[in-house]
Each structure stands twice: as C-alpha cells, then as structure tokens.
ROTI-99273 format. One line per field, with one value per residue (C-alpha): residue in three letters; x, y, z. Coordinates in Angstrom, 2 decimals, decimal comma. Last residue first. Layout:
// ROTI-99273
resn <- c(ALA/...)
u <- c(X/...)
v <- c(Y/...)
w <- c(Z/...)
//
This chain:
// ROTI-99273
resn <- c(ARG/ALA/ILE/ARG/ARG/ILE/GLU/ALA/PRO/LEU/ARG/THR/PRO/THR/GLY/ASP/SER/LEU/ARG/ILE/ALA/VAL/LEU/THR/VAL/ILE/ALA/THR/PHE/LEU/VAL/SER/GLU/GLY/ARG/LYS/VAL/VAL/GLN/GLU/MET/VAL/MET/ARG/ALA/GLY/THR/ILE/ALA/GLU/VAL/SER/THR/GLU/VAL/THR/LEU/VAL/ASP/ASP/PHE/GLN/ALA/PRO/GLU/VAL/TYR/ASP/ALA/GLU/LEU/ARG/ARG/VAL/ALA/PHE/ALA/VAL/ASP/LYS/GLU/ALA/LYS/LEU/ALA/THR/GLN/ASP/ILE/GLY/ILE/GLU/ARG/VAL/TYR/GLU/SER/ARG/ALA/ARG/GLU/ILE/PHE/LYS/LEU/TYR/ASN/ALA/TYR/TYR/VAL/ILE/GLY/ALA/MET/ASP/THR/ASP/GLU/TYR/TYR/VAL/ARG/LEU/PRO/TYR/VAL/HIS/PRO/MET)
u <- c(65,54/63,10/62,31/61,28/59,19/57,59/56,79/55,23/52,72/53,20/50,62/47,64/46,88/43,42/42,60/39,24/39,46/43,10/44,35/47,47/51,09/53,50/56,57/59,00/61,43/64,80/66,07/69,37/70,17/73,24/75,95/79,06/80,63/79,49/76,40/74,54/70,99/70,82/67,84/67,46/64,47/62,25/59,68/56,52/53,85/55,46/58,85/61,56/64,59/67,31/66,36/68,70/68,26/71,03/69,82/72,31/72,75/73,93/73,69/72,03/70,37/71,64/71,78/71,93/73,92/72,89/69,08/68,12/64,86/62,85/59,82/57,01/54,02/54,66/52,08/52,55/49,63/47,48/44,19/45,81/45,36/44,81/46,98/49,81/49,53/50,06/52,86/54,79/57,59/60,53/63,60/63,95/60,37/60,75/64,05/62,56/59,65/62,00/64,16/61,13/59,98/63,50/63,54/59,99/60,89/63,97/61,56/60,10/63,30/63,37/66,62/68,73/68,64/68,06/64,45/63,66/64,73/63,24/61,63/65,10/66,19/68,38/69,71/68,97/70,68/69,07/71,41/70,10/72,19/74,54)
v <- c(116,25/118,88/120,44/117,21/115,78/119,19/119,44/115,98/116,94/114,79/112,06/112,25/111,42/112,26/115,35/115,92/119,33/119,78/116,96/115,65/115,43/113,53/114,60/112,29/114,08/112,69/114,86/115,89/118,17/119,87/119,13/121,20/122,81/126,32/125,75/123,17/121,97/119,09/118,26/115,19/115,13/112,33/113,26/111,27/110,18/109,69/109,16/111,44/110,49/112,18/115,80/118,12/120,70/122,32/124,40/126,97/128,35/131,56/131,14/134,03/131,80/128,27/125,24/121,84/118,91/115,71/115,68/113,04/113,24/110,84/112,47/110,83/111,90/115,65/117,23/119,05/120,78/120,15/121,67/122,03/125,72/127,35/125,04/124,79/128,54/129,20/126,62/128,34/125,92/127,73/126,05/128,92/128,66/124,94/125,56/128,47/126,33/123,48/125,88/127,27/123,74/122,86/125,73/125,03/121,39/122,56/124,59/121,41/120,76/124,10/125,83/126,25/129,48/127,57/128,75/127,39/128,89/129,91/133,11/134,33/134,26/131,71/133,09/131,66/130,74/128,50/126,43/124,34/121,22/120,66)
w <- c(18,48/19,79/16,41/14,65/17,50/17,92/14,22/14,31/17,03/20,13/20,04/22,37/25,99/27,30/29,33/27,57/25,91/26,86/24,68/26,34/25,27/27,46/29,39/31,14/33,45/34,54/37,35/38,86/41,79/43,24/40,67/41,36/38,26/39,14/41,22/39,17/38,55/36,07/33,89/31,71/29,40/28,15/25,52/24,97/22,51/19,12/20,66/22,02/24,05/26,11/25,46/27,33/30,05/32,10/35,02/36,23/39,71/41,35/45,11/46,98/49,63/49,57/47,30/48,96/47,57/45,73/45,60/43,05/41,15/38,98/37,40/35,50/33,42/33,42/31,14/27,84/26,15/23,07/21,86/18,40/17,59/20,99/23,11/20,61/20,04/23,77/23,89/21,10/20,25/18,69/20,15/22,63/23,88/24,63/26,44/28,39/29,55/30,46/32,52/34,35/35,17/36,34/38,84/40,03/40,68/42,57/44,70/46,17/48,18/49,99/49,08/52,22/54,24/57,50/57,80/54,32/51,02/47,69/49,08/50,11/46,49/44,75/41,48/38,07/34,81/32,17/29,99/27,08/26,72/23,82)
//
C-alpha cells in the first residue's frame, strides 16, 4: 500500500491564475517522501550524524496531467518501486480525489556528506523500505 500524505493548496503555491506553479509539485512530493521515510522509522538526522549519509535525488521523471488550484485538497501517494544496494526508486502520484494531477518516478541515492560521493544505502534502510 502506498503512503498517503494529505495537503491543501495555499495561495503561496499558485501563480497569478490561481493554478499551482509547476515547481511546487516537487515541493509537495519532497514533503511526502520525508513523511514516508519518517513514518517507516528512518531518522534522517541520526543517519547524517551517525553514518555521514543522506539521500539525494539522482533522477526525476515527471508528468503534469491536470492542474491543481487554490484551496484544493490533494493527496500524495508514495510507494517504493525498487530498491538496490545503492538506490531507491519511488513512484509518487498527486491526486485530487480520484483524479491524477501529477506523477513522478524519483530515483534516490545515498551520498556521504563529508565528500559528496555516492555510497551504499545502509542495510537497515534497504530492509525497512521494502
């Protein structure tokens, strides 16, 4: 089952026409991923402090299907599509009710913060996120 993150569109999320500005969908799905990771028990602050590891977006493929508008109530559904030793691929879908507004396939990688180089996802994360 996907993780579901609810949100409301505020005035600050929209352009002059009252339609969600395209880049704000990336903020919506980032928030949803952060909540998903928190909910499954991954403490990103501890990961950083104890293992010098953080997640970074390596690739994102997005499809804008329909516009969201001011005051819409939306949900972001997040699910893990694939996980390997070095990356996690997630599908994220923004909906208004049952209508799909935006979809994204996001590839995350782990990096060492001390030097910015790629590293393996910690084993506990690979196990938890499955």
